mmCIF file of the protein (N, C-alpha, C, O) and its ligand, coordinates in Angstrom:
data_MODEL
# 
_entry.id   MODEL 
# 
loop_
_entity.id 
_entity.type 
_entity.pdbx_number_of_molecules 
1 polymer     1 
2 non-polymer 1 
# 
_entity_poly.entity_id                      1 
_entity_poly.type                           'polypeptide(L)' 
_entity_poly.nstd_linkage                   no 
_entity_poly.nstd_monomer                   no 
_entity_poly.pdbx_seq_one_letter_code       MRRLDPSVTAGGEAGPARCPYCGGTNTEREHPKGPSLCRSIHYCEDCGEPFEAMA 
_entity_poly.pdbx_seq_one_letter_code_can   MRRLDPSVTAGGEAGPARCPYCGGTNTEREHPKGPSLCRSIHYCEDCGEPFEAMA 
_entity_poly.pdbx_strand_id                 A 
# 
loop_
_entity_poly_seq.entity_id 
_entity_poly_seq.num 
_entity_poly_seq.mon_id 
_entity_poly_seq.hetero 
1 1  MET n 
1 2  ARG n 
1 3  ARG n 
1 4  LEU n 
1 5  ASP n 
1 6  PRO n 
1 7  SER n 
1 8  VAL n 
1 9  THR n 
1 10 ALA n 
1 11 GLY n 
1 12 GLY n 
1 13 GLU n 
1 14 ALA n 
1 15 GLY n 
1 16 PRO n 
1 17 ALA n 
1 18 ARG n 
1 19 CYS n 
1 20 PRO n 
1 21 TYR n 
1 22 CYS n 
1 23 GLY n 
1 24 GLY n 
1 25 THR n 
1 26 ASN n 
1 27 THR n 
1 28 GLU n 
1 29 ARG n 
1 30 GLU n 
1 31 HIS n 
1 32 PRO n 
1 33 LYS n 
1 34 GLY n 
1 35 PRO n 
1 36 SER n 
1 37 LEU n 
1 38 CYS n 
1 39 ARG n 
1 40 SER n 
1 41 ILE n 
1 42 HIS n 
1 43 TYR n 
1 44 CYS n 
1 45 GLU n 
1 46 ASP n 
1 47 CYS n 
1 48 GLY n 
1 49 GLU n 
1 50 PRO n 
1 51 PHE n 
1 52 GLU n 
1 53 ALA n 
1 54 MET n 
1 55 ALA n 
# 
loop_
_struct_asym.id 
_struct_asym.entity_id 
A 1 
B 2 
# 
loop_
_chem_comp.id 
_chem_comp.type 
_chem_comp.mon_nstd_flag 
ALA 'L-peptide linking' y 
ARG 'L-peptide linking' y 
ASN 'L-peptide linking' y 
ASP 'L-peptide linking' y 
CYS 'L-peptide linking' y 
GLU 'L-peptide linking' y 
GLY 'peptide linking'   y 
HIS 'L-peptide linking' y 
ILE 'L-peptide linking' y 
LEU 'L-peptide linking' y 
LYS 'L-peptide linking' y 
MET 'L-peptide linking' y 
PHE 'L-peptide linking' y 
PRO 'L-peptide linking' y 
SER 'L-peptide linking' y 
THR 'L-peptide linking' y 
TYR 'L-peptide linking' y 
VAL 'L-peptide linking' y 
ZN  non-polymer         . 
# 
_pdbx_entity_nonpoly.entity_id   2 
_pdbx_entity_nonpoly.name        ? 
_pdbx_entity_nonpoly.comp_id     ZN 
# 
_pdbx_nonpoly_scheme.asym_id         B 
_pdbx_nonpoly_scheme.entity_id       2 
_pdbx_nonpoly_scheme.mon_id          ZN 
_pdbx_nonpoly_scheme.ndb_seq_num     1 
_pdbx_nonpoly_scheme.pdb_seq_num     101 
_pdbx_nonpoly_scheme.auth_seq_num    101 
_pdbx_nonpoly_scheme.pdb_mon_id      ZN 
_pdbx_nonpoly_scheme.auth_mon_id     ZN 
_pdbx_nonpoly_scheme.pdb_strand_id   A 
_pdbx_nonpoly_scheme.pdb_ins_code    . 
# 
loop_
_atom_site.group_PDB 
_atom_site.id 
_atom_site.type_symbol 
_atom_site.label_atom_id 
_atom_site.label_alt_id 
_atom_site.label_comp_id 
_atom_site.label_asym_id 
_atom_site.label_entity_id 
_atom_site.label_seq_id 
_atom_site.pdbx_PDB_ins_code 
_atom_site.Cartn_x 
_atom_site.Cartn_y 
_atom_site.Cartn_z 
_atom_site.occupancy 
_atom_site.B_iso_or_equiv 
_atom_site.pdbx_formal_charge 
_atom_site.auth_seq_id 
_atom_site.auth_comp_id 
_atom_site.auth_asym_id 
_atom_site.auth_atom_id 
_atom_site.pdbx_PDB_model_num 
ATOM   1   N  N  . MET A 1 1  ? 11.934 81.243 26.724 1.00 0.00 ? 1   MET A N  1 
ATOM   2   C  CA . MET A 1 1  ? 13.066 80.333 26.483 1.00 0.00 ? 1   MET A CA 1 
ATOM   3   C  C  . MET A 1 1  ? 14.197 81.077 25.796 1.00 0.00 ? 1   MET A C  1 
ATOM   4   O  O  . MET A 1 1  ? 13.988 82.029 25.045 1.00 0.00 ? 1   MET A O  1 
ATOM   5   N  N  . ARG A 1 2  ? 15.388 80.611 26.079 1.00 0.00 ? 2   ARG A N  1 
ATOM   6   C  CA . ARG A 1 2  ? 16.551 81.209 25.435 1.00 0.00 ? 2   ARG A CA 1 
ATOM   7   C  C  . ARG A 1 2  ? 17.272 80.162 24.613 1.00 0.00 ? 2   ARG A C  1 
ATOM   8   O  O  . ARG A 1 2  ? 17.426 79.008 25.012 1.00 0.00 ? 2   ARG A O  1 
ATOM   9   N  N  . ARG A 1 3  ? 17.690 80.598 23.491 1.00 0.00 ? 3   ARG A N  1 
ATOM   10  C  CA . ARG A 1 3  ? 18.519 79.699 22.674 1.00 0.00 ? 3   ARG A CA 1 
ATOM   11  C  C  . ARG A 1 3  ? 19.986 80.079 22.841 1.00 0.00 ? 3   ARG A C  1 
ATOM   12  O  O  . ARG A 1 3  ? 20.345 81.250 22.971 1.00 0.00 ? 3   ARG A O  1 
ATOM   13  N  N  . LEU A 1 4  ? 20.793 79.071 22.832 1.00 0.00 ? 4   LEU A N  1 
ATOM   14  C  CA . LEU A 1 4  ? 22.220 79.347 22.951 1.00 0.00 ? 4   LEU A CA 1 
ATOM   15  C  C  . LEU A 1 4  ? 22.759 79.821 21.616 1.00 0.00 ? 4   LEU A C  1 
ATOM   16  O  O  . LEU A 1 4  ? 22.615 79.153 20.592 1.00 0.00 ? 4   LEU A O  1 
ATOM   17  N  N  . ASP A 1 5  ? 23.376 80.971 21.649 1.00 0.00 ? 5   ASP A N  1 
ATOM   18  C  CA . ASP A 1 5  ? 23.966 81.517 20.437 1.00 0.00 ? 5   ASP A CA 1 
ATOM   19  C  C  . ASP A 1 5  ? 25.456 81.225 20.436 1.00 0.00 ? 5   ASP A C  1 
ATOM   20  O  O  . ASP A 1 5  ? 26.181 81.730 21.293 1.00 0.00 ? 5   ASP A O  1 
ATOM   21  N  N  . PRO A 1 6  ? 25.922 80.431 19.508 1.00 0.00 ? 6   PRO A N  1 
ATOM   22  C  CA . PRO A 1 6  ? 27.351 80.063 19.505 1.00 0.00 ? 6   PRO A CA 1 
ATOM   23  C  C  . PRO A 1 6  ? 28.266 81.230 19.183 1.00 0.00 ? 6   PRO A C  1 
ATOM   24  O  O  . PRO A 1 6  ? 29.479 81.132 19.371 1.00 0.00 ? 6   PRO A O  1 
ATOM   25  N  N  . SER A 1 7  ? 27.710 82.326 18.704 1.00 0.00 ? 7   SER A N  1 
ATOM   26  C  CA . SER A 1 7  ? 28.557 83.463 18.370 1.00 0.00 ? 7   SER A CA 1 
ATOM   27  C  C  . SER A 1 7  ? 28.801 84.354 19.586 1.00 0.00 ? 7   SER A C  1 
ATOM   28  O  O  . SER A 1 7  ? 29.601 85.288 19.533 1.00 0.00 ? 7   SER A O  1 
ATOM   29  N  N  . VAL A 1 8  ? 28.114 84.059 20.665 1.00 0.00 ? 8   VAL A N  1 
ATOM   30  C  CA . VAL A 1 8  ? 28.280 84.869 21.867 1.00 0.00 ? 8   VAL A CA 1 
ATOM   31  C  C  . VAL A 1 8  ? 29.345 84.241 22.761 1.00 0.00 ? 8   VAL A C  1 
ATOM   32  O  O  . VAL A 1 8  ? 29.303 83.050 23.069 1.00 0.00 ? 8   VAL A O  1 
ATOM   33  N  N  . THR A 1 9  ? 30.284 85.061 23.161 1.00 0.00 ? 9   THR A N  1 
ATOM   34  C  CA . THR A 1 9  ? 31.326 84.565 24.045 1.00 0.00 ? 9   THR A CA 1 
ATOM   35  C  C  . THR A 1 9  ? 30.936 84.850 25.479 1.00 0.00 ? 9   THR A C  1 
ATOM   36  O  O  . THR A 1 9  ? 30.996 85.990 25.938 1.00 0.00 ? 9   THR A O  1 
ATOM   37  N  N  . ALA A 1 10 ? 30.539 83.812 26.175 1.00 0.00 ? 10  ALA A N  1 
ATOM   38  C  CA . ALA A 1 10 ? 30.085 83.989 27.548 1.00 0.00 ? 10  ALA A CA 1 
ATOM   39  C  C  . ALA A 1 10 ? 30.966 83.195 28.502 1.00 0.00 ? 10  ALA A C  1 
ATOM   40  O  O  . ALA A 1 10 ? 30.530 82.203 29.086 1.00 0.00 ? 10  ALA A O  1 
ATOM   41  N  N  . GLY A 1 11 ? 32.175 83.628 28.649 1.00 0.00 ? 11  GLY A N  1 
ATOM   42  C  CA . GLY A 1 11 ? 33.040 82.946 29.602 1.00 0.00 ? 11  GLY A CA 1 
ATOM   43  C  C  . GLY A 1 11 ? 34.200 82.230 28.949 1.00 0.00 ? 11  GLY A C  1 
ATOM   44  O  O  . GLY A 1 11 ? 35.235 82.024 29.584 1.00 0.00 ? 11  GLY A O  1 
ATOM   45  N  N  . GLY A 1 12 ? 34.051 81.854 27.715 1.00 0.00 ? 12  GLY A N  1 
ATOM   46  C  CA . GLY A 1 12 ? 35.151 81.226 27.019 1.00 0.00 ? 12  GLY A CA 1 
ATOM   47  C  C  . GLY A 1 12 ? 35.157 79.709 27.123 1.00 0.00 ? 12  GLY A C  1 
ATOM   48  O  O  . GLY A 1 12 ? 36.144 79.069 26.759 1.00 0.00 ? 12  GLY A O  1 
ATOM   49  N  N  . GLU A 1 13 ? 34.095 79.138 27.606 1.00 0.00 ? 13  GLU A N  1 
ATOM   50  C  CA . GLU A 1 13 ? 34.045 77.673 27.668 1.00 0.00 ? 13  GLU A CA 1 
ATOM   51  C  C  . GLU A 1 13 ? 33.695 77.125 26.302 1.00 0.00 ? 13  GLU A C  1 
ATOM   52  O  O  . GLU A 1 13 ? 32.585 77.335 25.811 1.00 0.00 ? 13  GLU A O  1 
ATOM   53  N  N  . ALA A 1 14 ? 34.615 76.437 25.693 1.00 0.00 ? 14  ALA A N  1 
ATOM   54  C  CA . ALA A 1 14 ? 34.434 75.858 24.368 1.00 0.00 ? 14  ALA A CA 1 
ATOM   55  C  C  . ALA A 1 14 ? 34.241 76.931 23.301 1.00 0.00 ? 14  ALA A C  1 
ATOM   56  O  O  . ALA A 1 14 ? 33.805 76.639 22.188 1.00 0.00 ? 14  ALA A O  1 
ATOM   57  N  N  . GLY A 1 15 ? 34.564 78.150 23.644 1.00 0.00 ? 15  GLY A N  1 
ATOM   58  C  CA . GLY A 1 15 ? 34.448 79.213 22.662 1.00 0.00 ? 15  GLY A CA 1 
ATOM   59  C  C  . GLY A 1 15 ? 35.794 79.501 22.046 1.00 0.00 ? 15  GLY A C  1 
ATOM   60  O  O  . GLY A 1 15 ? 36.806 78.953 22.485 1.00 0.00 ? 15  GLY A O  1 
ATOM   61  N  N  . PRO A 1 16 ? 35.827 80.351 21.035 1.00 0.00 ? 16  PRO A N  1 
ATOM   62  C  CA . PRO A 1 16 ? 37.088 80.688 20.392 1.00 0.00 ? 16  PRO A CA 1 
ATOM   63  C  C  . PRO A 1 16 ? 37.977 81.521 21.309 1.00 0.00 ? 16  PRO A C  1 
ATOM   64  O  O  . PRO A 1 16 ? 37.520 82.454 21.969 1.00 0.00 ? 16  PRO A O  1 
ATOM   65  N  N  . ALA A 1 17 ? 39.225 81.169 21.331 1.00 0.00 ? 17  ALA A N  1 
ATOM   66  C  CA . ALA A 1 17 ? 40.167 81.927 22.151 1.00 0.00 ? 17  ALA A CA 1 
ATOM   67  C  C  . ALA A 1 17 ? 40.540 83.218 21.434 1.00 0.00 ? 17  ALA A C  1 
ATOM   68  O  O  . ALA A 1 17 ? 40.505 83.301 20.207 1.00 0.00 ? 17  ALA A O  1 
ATOM   69  N  N  . ARG A 1 18 ? 40.891 84.206 22.217 1.00 0.00 ? 18  ARG A N  1 
ATOM   70  C  CA . ARG A 1 18 ? 41.270 85.479 21.603 1.00 0.00 ? 18  ARG A CA 1 
ATOM   71  C  C  . ARG A 1 18 ? 42.770 85.536 21.419 1.00 0.00 ? 18  ARG A C  1 
ATOM   72  O  O  . ARG A 1 18 ? 43.542 85.213 22.323 1.00 0.00 ? 18  ARG A O  1 
ATOM   73  N  N  . CYS A 1 19 ? 43.158 85.945 20.254 1.00 0.00 ? 19  CYS A N  1 
ATOM   74  C  CA . CYS A 1 19 ? 44.576 86.017 19.935 1.00 0.00 ? 19  CYS A CA 1 
ATOM   75  C  C  . CYS A 1 19 ? 45.247 87.115 20.759 1.00 0.00 ? 19  CYS A C  1 
ATOM   76  O  O  . CYS A 1 19 ? 44.779 88.254 20.779 1.00 0.00 ? 19  CYS A O  1 
ATOM   77  N  N  . PRO A 1 20 ? 46.349 86.769 21.442 1.00 0.00 ? 20  PRO A N  1 
ATOM   78  C  CA . PRO A 1 20 ? 47.050 87.774 22.254 1.00 0.00 ? 20  PRO A CA 1 
ATOM   79  C  C  . PRO A 1 20 ? 47.854 88.756 21.399 1.00 0.00 ? 20  PRO A C  1 
ATOM   80  O  O  . PRO A 1 20 ? 48.362 89.754 21.911 1.00 0.00 ? 20  PRO A O  1 
ATOM   81  N  N  . TYR A 1 21 ? 47.965 88.481 20.121 1.00 0.00 ? 21  TYR A N  1 
ATOM   82  C  CA . TYR A 1 21 ? 48.776 89.343 19.252 1.00 0.00 ? 21  TYR A CA 1 
ATOM   83  C  C  . TYR A 1 21 ? 47.933 90.416 18.584 1.00 0.00 ? 21  TYR A C  1 
ATOM   84  O  O  . TYR A 1 21 ? 48.296 91.592 18.572 1.00 0.00 ? 21  TYR A O  1 
ATOM   85  N  N  . CYS A 1 22 ? 46.787 89.989 18.020 1.00 0.00 ? 22  CYS A N  1 
ATOM   86  C  CA . CYS A 1 22 ? 45.964 90.955 17.304 1.00 0.00 ? 22  CYS A CA 1 
ATOM   87  C  C  . CYS A 1 22 ? 44.607 91.144 17.975 1.00 0.00 ? 22  CYS A C  1 
ATOM   88  O  O  . CYS A 1 22 ? 43.848 92.038 17.600 1.00 0.00 ? 22  CYS A O  1 
ATOM   89  N  N  . GLY A 1 23 ? 44.297 90.304 18.969 1.00 0.00 ? 23  GLY A N  1 
ATOM   90  C  CA . GLY A 1 23 ? 43.047 90.474 19.699 1.00 0.00 ? 23  GLY A CA 1 
ATOM   91  C  C  . GLY A 1 23 ? 41.842 89.911 18.961 1.00 0.00 ? 23  GLY A C  1 
ATOM   92  O  O  . GLY A 1 23 ? 40.706 90.062 19.411 1.00 0.00 ? 23  GLY A O  1 
ATOM   93  N  N  . GLY A 1 24 ? 42.085 89.272 17.844 1.00 0.00 ? 24  GLY A N  1 
ATOM   94  C  CA . GLY A 1 24 ? 40.974 88.715 17.086 1.00 0.00 ? 24  GLY A CA 1 
ATOM   95  C  C  . GLY A 1 24 ? 40.555 87.353 17.617 1.00 0.00 ? 24  GLY A C  1 
ATOM   96  O  O  . GLY A 1 24 ? 41.303 86.694 18.339 1.00 0.00 ? 24  GLY A O  1 
ATOM   97  N  N  . THR A 1 25 ? 39.360 86.950 17.250 1.00 0.00 ? 25  THR A N  1 
ATOM   98  C  CA . THR A 1 25 ? 38.858 85.652 17.701 1.00 0.00 ? 25  THR A CA 1 
ATOM   99  C  C  . THR A 1 25 ? 38.761 84.670 16.542 1.00 0.00 ? 25  THR A C  1 
ATOM   100 O  O  . THR A 1 25 ? 38.118 83.625 16.646 1.00 0.00 ? 25  THR A O  1 
ATOM   101 N  N  . ASN A 1 26 ? 39.396 85.015 15.461 1.00 0.00 ? 26  ASN A N  1 
ATOM   102 C  CA . ASN A 1 26 ? 39.420 84.105 14.320 1.00 0.00 ? 26  ASN A CA 1 
ATOM   103 C  C  . ASN A 1 26 ? 40.540 83.095 14.533 1.00 0.00 ? 26  ASN A C  1 
ATOM   104 O  O  . ASN A 1 26 ? 41.545 83.088 13.823 1.00 0.00 ? 26  ASN A O  1 
ATOM   105 N  N  . THR A 1 27 ? 40.335 82.244 15.533 1.00 0.00 ? 27  THR A N  1 
ATOM   106 C  CA . THR A 1 27 ? 41.382 81.306 15.908 1.00 0.00 ? 27  THR A CA 1 
ATOM   107 C  C  . THR A 1 27 ? 40.889 79.881 15.774 1.00 0.00 ? 27  THR A C  1 
ATOM   108 O  O  . THR A 1 27 ? 39.691 79.601 15.822 1.00 0.00 ? 27  THR A O  1 
ATOM   109 N  N  . GLU A 1 28 ? 41.837 79.006 15.609 1.00 0.00 ? 28  GLU A N  1 
ATOM   110 C  CA . GLU A 1 28 ? 41.511 77.598 15.498 1.00 0.00 ? 28  GLU A CA 1 
ATOM   111 C  C  . GLU A 1 28 ? 42.198 76.850 16.626 1.00 0.00 ? 28  GLU A C  1 
ATOM   112 O  O  . GLU A 1 28 ? 43.346 77.138 16.965 1.00 0.00 ? 28  GLU A O  1 
ATOM   113 N  N  . ARG A 1 29 ? 41.503 75.906 17.197 1.00 0.00 ? 29  ARG A N  1 
ATOM   114 C  CA . ARG A 1 29 ? 42.079 75.146 18.294 1.00 0.00 ? 29  ARG A CA 1 
ATOM   115 C  C  . ARG A 1 29 ? 42.741 73.894 17.754 1.00 0.00 ? 29  ARG A C  1 
ATOM   116 O  O  . ARG A 1 29 ? 42.187 73.161 16.935 1.00 0.00 ? 29  ARG A O  1 
ATOM   117 N  N  . GLU A 1 30 ? 43.937 73.685 18.244 1.00 0.00 ? 30  GLU A N  1 
ATOM   118 C  CA . GLU A 1 30 ? 44.652 72.492 17.818 1.00 0.00 ? 30  GLU A CA 1 
ATOM   119 C  C  . GLU A 1 30 ? 44.747 71.516 18.971 1.00 0.00 ? 30  GLU A C  1 
ATOM   120 O  O  . GLU A 1 30 ? 44.532 71.860 20.133 1.00 0.00 ? 30  GLU A O  1 
ATOM   121 N  N  . HIS A 1 31 ? 45.072 70.299 18.615 1.00 0.00 ? 31  HIS A N  1 
ATOM   122 C  CA . HIS A 1 31 ? 45.178 69.290 19.654 1.00 0.00 ? 31  HIS A CA 1 
ATOM   123 C  C  . HIS A 1 31 ? 46.448 69.529 20.467 1.00 0.00 ? 31  HIS A C  1 
ATOM   124 O  O  . HIS A 1 31 ? 47.515 69.791 19.912 1.00 0.00 ? 31  HIS A O  1 
ATOM   125 N  N  . PRO A 1 32 ? 46.319 69.437 21.770 1.00 0.00 ? 32  PRO A N  1 
ATOM   126 C  CA . PRO A 1 32 ? 47.495 69.651 22.607 1.00 0.00 ? 32  PRO A CA 1 
ATOM   127 C  C  . PRO A 1 32 ? 48.464 68.485 22.483 1.00 0.00 ? 32  PRO A C  1 
ATOM   128 O  O  . PRO A 1 32 ? 48.069 67.321 22.408 1.00 0.00 ? 32  PRO A O  1 
ATOM   129 N  N  . LYS A 1 33 ? 49.711 68.824 22.465 1.00 0.00 ? 33  LYS A N  1 
ATOM   130 C  CA . LYS A 1 33 ? 50.731 67.781 22.415 1.00 0.00 ? 33  LYS A CA 1 
ATOM   131 C  C  . LYS A 1 33 ? 51.508 67.817 23.726 1.00 0.00 ? 33  LYS A C  1 
ATOM   132 O  O  . LYS A 1 33 ? 51.918 68.880 24.192 1.00 0.00 ? 33  LYS A O  1 
ATOM   133 N  N  . GLY A 1 34 ? 51.699 66.657 24.302 1.00 0.00 ? 34  GLY A N  1 
ATOM   134 C  CA . GLY A 1 34 ? 52.366 66.614 25.587 1.00 0.00 ? 34  GLY A CA 1 
ATOM   135 C  C  . GLY A 1 34 ? 51.374 66.368 26.712 1.00 0.00 ? 34  GLY A C  1 
ATOM   136 O  O  . GLY A 1 34 ? 50.173 66.227 26.480 1.00 0.00 ? 34  GLY A O  1 
ATOM   137 N  N  . PRO A 1 35 ? 51.883 66.321 27.914 1.00 0.00 ? 35  PRO A N  1 
ATOM   138 C  CA . PRO A 1 35 ? 51.031 65.986 29.063 1.00 0.00 ? 35  PRO A CA 1 
ATOM   139 C  C  . PRO A 1 35 ? 50.259 67.171 29.614 1.00 0.00 ? 35  PRO A C  1 
ATOM   140 O  O  . PRO A 1 35 ? 49.513 67.022 30.582 1.00 0.00 ? 35  PRO A O  1 
ATOM   141 N  N  . SER A 1 36 ? 50.424 68.337 29.022 1.00 0.00 ? 36  SER A N  1 
ATOM   142 C  CA . SER A 1 36 ? 49.746 69.512 29.553 1.00 0.00 ? 36  SER A CA 1 
ATOM   143 C  C  . SER A 1 36 ? 48.290 69.527 29.095 1.00 0.00 ? 36  SER A C  1 
ATOM   144 O  O  . SER A 1 36 ? 47.961 70.094 28.053 1.00 0.00 ? 36  SER A O  1 
ATOM   145 N  N  . LEU A 1 37 ? 47.438 68.905 29.877 1.00 0.00 ? 37  LEU A N  1 
ATOM   146 C  CA . LEU A 1 37 ? 46.038 68.806 29.472 1.00 0.00 ? 37  LEU A CA 1 
ATOM   147 C  C  . LEU A 1 37 ? 45.261 70.057 29.828 1.00 0.00 ? 37  LEU A C  1 
ATOM   148 O  O  . LEU A 1 37 ? 44.154 70.272 29.335 1.00 0.00 ? 37  LEU A O  1 
ATOM   149 N  N  . CYS A 1 38 ? 45.841 70.881 30.684 1.00 0.00 ? 38  CYS A N  1 
ATOM   150 C  CA . CYS A 1 38 ? 45.112 72.076 31.108 1.00 0.00 ? 38  CYS A CA 1 
ATOM   151 C  C  . CYS A 1 38 ? 45.346 73.224 30.131 1.00 0.00 ? 38  CYS A C  1 
ATOM   152 O  O  . CYS A 1 38 ? 44.730 74.284 30.247 1.00 0.00 ? 38  CYS A O  1 
ATOM   153 N  N  . ARG A 1 39 ? 46.233 73.008 29.176 1.00 0.00 ? 39  ARG A N  1 
ATOM   154 C  CA . ARG A 1 39 ? 46.475 74.050 28.191 1.00 0.00 ? 39  ARG A CA 1 
ATOM   155 C  C  . ARG A 1 39 ? 46.122 73.539 26.801 1.00 0.00 ? 39  ARG A C  1 
ATOM   156 O  O  . ARG A 1 39 ? 46.125 72.334 26.549 1.00 0.00 ? 39  ARG A O  1 
ATOM   157 N  N  . SER A 1 40 ? 45.829 74.439 25.936 1.00 0.00 ? 40  SER A N  1 
ATOM   158 C  CA . SER A 1 40 ? 45.513 74.049 24.573 1.00 0.00 ? 40  SER A CA 1 
ATOM   159 C  C  . SER A 1 40 ? 46.208 75.005 23.612 1.00 0.00 ? 40  SER A C  1 
ATOM   160 O  O  . SER A 1 40 ? 46.456 76.170 23.922 1.00 0.00 ? 40  SER A O  1 
ATOM   161 N  N  . ILE A 1 41 ? 46.504 74.482 22.467 1.00 0.00 ? 41  ILE A N  1 
ATOM   162 C  CA . ILE A 1 41 ? 47.177 75.287 21.461 1.00 0.00 ? 41  ILE A CA 1 
ATOM   163 C  C  . ILE A 1 41 ? 46.144 75.866 20.508 1.00 0.00 ? 41  ILE A C  1 
ATOM   164 O  O  . ILE A 1 41 ? 45.290 75.159 19.972 1.00 0.00 ? 41  ILE A O  1 
ATOM   165 N  N  . HIS A 1 42 ? 46.245 77.141 20.320 1.00 0.00 ? 42  HIS A N  1 
ATOM   166 C  CA . HIS A 1 42 ? 45.352 77.794 19.369 1.00 0.00 ? 42  HIS A CA 1 
ATOM   167 C  C  . HIS A 1 42 ? 46.194 78.409 18.250 1.00 0.00 ? 42  HIS A C  1 
ATOM   168 O  O  . HIS A 1 42 ? 47.381 78.690 18.418 1.00 0.00 ? 42  HIS A O  1 
ATOM   169 N  N  . TYR A 1 43 ? 45.558 78.602 17.138 1.00 0.00 ? 43  TYR A N  1 
ATOM   170 C  CA . TYR A 1 43 ? 46.261 79.145 15.984 1.00 0.00 ? 43  TYR A CA 1 
ATOM   171 C  C  . TYR A 1 43 ? 45.429 80.285 15.408 1.00 0.00 ? 43  TYR A C  1 
ATOM   172 O  O  . TYR A 1 43 ? 44.275 80.100 15.020 1.00 0.00 ? 43  TYR A O  1 
ATOM   173 N  N  . CYS A 1 44 ? 46.024 81.441 15.363 1.00 0.00 ? 44  CYS A N  1 
ATOM   174 C  CA . CYS A 1 44 ? 45.305 82.601 14.852 1.00 0.00 ? 44  CYS A CA 1 
ATOM   175 C  C  . CYS A 1 44 ? 45.372 82.613 13.323 1.00 0.00 ? 44  CYS A C  1 
ATOM   176 O  O  . CYS A 1 44 ? 46.448 82.509 12.733 1.00 0.00 ? 44  CYS A O  1 
ATOM   177 N  N  . GLU A 1 45 ? 44.221 82.740 12.706 1.00 0.00 ? 45  GLU A N  1 
ATOM   178 C  CA . GLU A 1 45 ? 44.185 82.758 11.246 1.00 0.00 ? 45  GLU A CA 1 
ATOM   179 C  C  . GLU A 1 45 ? 44.372 84.161 10.706 1.00 0.00 ? 45  GLU A C  1 
ATOM   180 O  O  . GLU A 1 45 ? 44.558 84.353 9.504  1.00 0.00 ? 45  GLU A O  1 
ATOM   181 N  N  . ASP A 1 46 ? 44.322 85.127 11.582 1.00 0.00 ? 46  ASP A N  1 
ATOM   182 C  CA . ASP A 1 46 ? 44.485 86.513 11.136 1.00 0.00 ? 46  ASP A CA 1 
ATOM   183 C  C  . ASP A 1 46 ? 45.955 86.876 10.992 1.00 0.00 ? 46  ASP A C  1 
ATOM   184 O  O  . ASP A 1 46 ? 46.388 87.399 9.965  1.00 0.00 ? 46  ASP A O  1 
ATOM   185 N  N  . CYS A 1 47 ? 46.722 86.582 12.057 1.00 0.00 ? 47  CYS A N  1 
ATOM   186 C  CA . CYS A 1 47 ? 48.131 86.936 11.996 1.00 0.00 ? 47  CYS A CA 1 
ATOM   187 C  C  . CYS A 1 47 ? 49.009 85.697 11.858 1.00 0.00 ? 47  CYS A C  1 
ATOM   188 O  O  . CYS A 1 47 ? 50.228 85.805 11.724 1.00 0.00 ? 47  CYS A O  1 
ATOM   189 N  N  . GLY A 1 48 ? 48.388 84.523 11.892 1.00 0.00 ? 48  GLY A N  1 
ATOM   190 C  CA . GLY A 1 48 ? 49.128 83.307 11.620 1.00 0.00 ? 48  GLY A CA 1 
ATOM   191 C  C  . GLY A 1 48 ? 50.102 82.916 12.716 1.00 0.00 ? 48  GLY A C  1 
ATOM   192 O  O  . GLY A 1 48 ? 51.151 82.331 12.448 1.00 0.00 ? 48  GLY A O  1 
ATOM   193 N  N  . GLU A 1 49 ? 49.749 83.242 13.949 1.00 0.00 ? 49  GLU A N  1 
ATOM   194 C  CA . GLU A 1 49 ? 50.638 82.926 15.052 1.00 0.00 ? 49  GLU A CA 1 
ATOM   195 C  C  . GLU A 1 49 ? 49.980 81.911 15.973 1.00 0.00 ? 49  GLU A C  1 
ATOM   196 O  O  . GLU A 1 49 ? 48.821 82.073 16.355 1.00 0.00 ? 49  GLU A O  1 
ATOM   197 N  N  . PRO A 1 50 ? 50.719 80.860 16.332 1.00 0.00 ? 50  PRO A N  1 
ATOM   198 C  CA . PRO A 1 50 ? 50.188 79.928 17.317 1.00 0.00 ? 50  PRO A CA 1 
ATOM   199 C  C  . PRO A 1 50 ? 50.397 80.461 18.728 1.00 0.00 ? 50  PRO A C  1 
ATOM   200 O  O  . PRO A 1 50 ? 51.382 81.147 19.003 1.00 0.00 ? 50  PRO A O  1 
ATOM   201 N  N  . PHE A 1 51 ? 49.473 80.144 19.611 1.00 0.00 ? 51  PHE A N  1 
ATOM   202 C  CA . PHE A 1 51 ? 49.616 80.603 20.985 1.00 0.00 ? 51  PHE A CA 1 
ATOM   203 C  C  . PHE A 1 51 ? 48.924 79.616 21.917 1.00 0.00 ? 51  PHE A C  1 
ATOM   204 O  O  . PHE A 1 51 ? 48.039 78.862 21.512 1.00 0.00 ? 51  PHE A O  1 
ATOM   205 N  N  . GLU A 1 52 ? 49.349 79.644 23.160 1.00 0.00 ? 52  GLU A N  1 
ATOM   206 C  CA . GLU A 1 52 ? 48.740 78.770 24.143 1.00 0.00 ? 52  GLU A CA 1 
ATOM   207 C  C  . GLU A 1 52 ? 47.663 79.522 24.907 1.00 0.00 ? 52  GLU A C  1 
ATOM   208 O  O  . GLU A 1 52 ? 47.779 80.724 25.146 1.00 0.00 ? 52  GLU A O  1 
ATOM   209 N  N  . ALA A 1 53 ? 46.630 78.815 25.280 1.00 0.00 ? 53  ALA A N  1 
ATOM   210 C  CA . ALA A 1 53 ? 45.573 79.416 26.081 1.00 0.00 ? 53  ALA A CA 1 
ATOM   211 C  C  . ALA A 1 53 ? 45.075 78.400 27.088 1.00 0.00 ? 53  ALA A C  1 
ATOM   212 O  O  . ALA A 1 53 ? 45.131 77.192 26.859 1.00 0.00 ? 53  ALA A O  1 
ATOM   213 N  N  . MET A 1 54 ? 44.595 78.900 28.183 1.00 0.00 ? 54  MET A N  1 
ATOM   214 C  CA . MET A 1 54 ? 44.030 78.004 29.174 1.00 0.00 ? 54  MET A CA 1 
ATOM   215 C  C  . MET A 1 54 ? 42.714 77.432 28.666 1.00 0.00 ? 54  MET A C  1 
ATOM   216 O  O  . MET A 1 54 ? 41.845 78.163 28.190 1.00 0.00 ? 54  MET A O  1 
ATOM   217 N  N  . ALA A 1 55 ? 42.582 76.125 28.772 1.00 0.00 ? 55  ALA A N  1 
ATOM   218 C  CA . ALA A 1 55 ? 41.367 75.498 28.266 1.00 0.00 ? 55  ALA A CA 1 
ATOM   219 C  C  . ALA A 1 55 ? 40.210 75.735 29.223 1.00 0.00 ? 55  ALA A C  1 
ATOM   220 O  O  . ALA A 1 55 ? 39.095 75.281 28.969 1.00 0.00 ? 55  ALA A O  1 
HETATM 221 ZN ZN . ZN  B 2 .  ? 46.199 87.117 15.723 1.00 0.00 2 101 ZN  A ZN 1 
# 
């Protein structure tokens, strides 16, 4: 049997997005505002920059 390890990024489904500025995964997902449901807003805690990522 295998246990799912939440620290493993296997495809990016419901996982932390990678910051396009510093490449770190210390990001927080924010609620999307507007009708764009296919995109989500993430916020990097390392460099403090918000960025959009495909959900
Ligand atoms: Zn960053």
